[in-house]
C-alpha positions in Angstrom: -62.8 -91.6 -124.6 -65.3 -92.2 -127.4 -68.0 -94.9 -124.6 -68.0 -91.7 -122.4 -69.4 -90.2 -125.6 -71.6 -92.9 -126.4 -70.9 -94.4 -130.0 -72.5 -91.8 -132.5 -70.9 -89.1 -130.4 -67.1 -90.0 -130.8 -64.5 -87.1 -130.6 -64.4 -86.9 -134.7 -68.1 -86.2 -134.8 -69.4 -82.7 -135.8 -71.7 -81.5 -133.6 -74.0 -80.7 -136.4 -73.6 -84.1 -138.2 -75.4 -85.7 -134.9 -78.7 -83.2 -135.3 -80.3 -80.4 -134.2 -80.6 -81.7 -131.3 -77.7 -81.3 -130.2 -76.6 -78.2 -130.7 -79.9 -77.1 -129.7 -78.7 -79.2 -126.6 -75.1 -78.2 -125.7 -74.0 -75.9 -127.9 -73.6 -71.9 -127.2 -73.7 -69.4 -130.2 -73.4 -66.7 -127.0 -70.7 -68.0 -125.2 -67.1 -66.4 -125.3 -64.6 -68.9 -126.7 -64.2 -72.2 -126.8 -62.4 -75.0 -128.8 -64.4 -75.7 -131.7 -66.4 -72.6 -131.7 -65.1 -71.3 -135.3 -65.7 -74.5 -137.1 -69.2 -74.7 -135.3 -70.5 -71.4 -136.4 -68.7 -71.9 -139.6 -71.3 -74.9 -140.1 -74.5 -73.1 -138.5 -74.3 -69.9 -141.1 -73.8 -72.2 -143.7 -77.3 -74.3 -143.3 -75.5 -77.2 -141.0 -74.1 -78.5 -144.4 -72.1 -81.4 -143.0 -70.7 -83.8 -145.1 -72.9 -87.0 -143.3 -75.3 -86.7 -141.3 -76.8 -89.0 -138.6 -79.7 -91.5 -139.5 -81.8 -94.1 -138.5 -82.6 -97.8 -140.5 -84.8 -99.9 -140.4 -83.7 -103.1 -140.9 -86.0 -105.5 -143.5 -85.3 -108.7 -141.6 -84.7 -110.6 -138.3 -80.5 -110.1 -139.2 -79.2 -108.2 -136.5 -75.5 -106.4 -138.6 -72.4 -105.5 -136.5 -71.4 -102.3 -135.3 -69.6 -101.4 -138.1 -71.2 -102.8 -140.8 -71.3 -100.7 -144.2 -74.2 -99.1 -145.7 -74.4 -99.3 -149.6 -77.0 -97.4 -151.6 -77.0 -97.6 -155.4 -74.2 -100.2 -154.5 -71.8 -97.4 -153.5 -70.6 -97.1 -150.2 -72.3 -94.3 -148.0 -71.9 -94.8 -144.7 -71.1 -96.8 -141.4 -73.4 -98.4 -138.4 -73.0 -96.9 -135.3 -75.0 -99.3 -133.0 -78.2 -101.6 -133.7 -81.4 -102.4 -131.5 -84.5 -103.7 -131.8 -87.7 -101.4 -131.9 -90.0 -102.3 -129.9 -92.5 -99.8 -131.6 -91.3 -100.8 -135.3 -91.4 -104.6 -134.4 -88.0 -104.4 -136.0 -84.2 -104.7 -136.0 -83.4 -100.8 -136.1 -79.6 -99.6 -136.5 -77.9 -95.9 -136.1 -75.4 -94.6 -138.9 -73.3 -91.3 -140.0 -74.8 -91.3 -144.0 -73.4 -89.2 -146.6 -75.0 -86.4 -147.0 -76.1 -86.7 -150.9 -78.1 -89.5 -149.6 -81.9 -88.8 -150.0 -84.1 -89.7 -147.3 -85.9 -92.2 -147.5 -84.0 -94.6 -149.3 -83.3 -98.1 -149.8 -79.8 -99.3 -148.2 -77.8 -103.4 -148.3 -75.7 -103.3 -144.7 -72.7 -105.2 -144.9 -70.3 -106.8 -143.3 -67.0 -109.1 -143.7 -67.0 -112.0 -141.8 -64.5 -111.1 -138.5 -63.6 -113.5 -136.0 -67.1 -115.5 -134.5 -69.3 -113.3 -136.5 -70.4 -114.4 -140.3 -70.3 -112.0 -143.4 -73.6 -110.8 -144.4 -76.0 -109.0 -146.0 -79.1 -107.4 -144.8 -81.8 -104.2 -147.0 -82.9 -101.6 -144.9 -85.0 -98.5 -145.3 -82.9 -95.1 -144.5 -84.9 -92.8 -142.3 -84.9 -89.3 -140.6 -84.8 -89.5 -136.7 -86.5 -90.4 -134.3 -87.6 -93.3 -135.8 -91.4 -93.9 -135.3 -94.3 -95.6 -137.3 -95.7 -94.2 -140.0 
């Protein structure tokens, strides 16, 4: 089911976690009753203070971490990578991931992953940024 929604929008994601743009594009606050309406309205009324937020990460080297790599800030686990790719504008590898709301943006992070099958374990430094990822 998650593949129909995209890597960032799986069924367990609260729409506000993915960003205000998703709420603006897909959630009605005036429509009649629908599944999840009470949760969405509660999150909206509390200022979209969700447990985690979708963030961009600009990776410091040419190493692409695998999807599922863990995001560490100050040696504490703070999130997980949901997708990776290359940014032609930034000329750097980039990733998207859900990061705990306590992490200030921008922040420095380490992305870590264990060896799994053909994928070697590793780590790489990255900067956590607000979306969209634009040149500074």
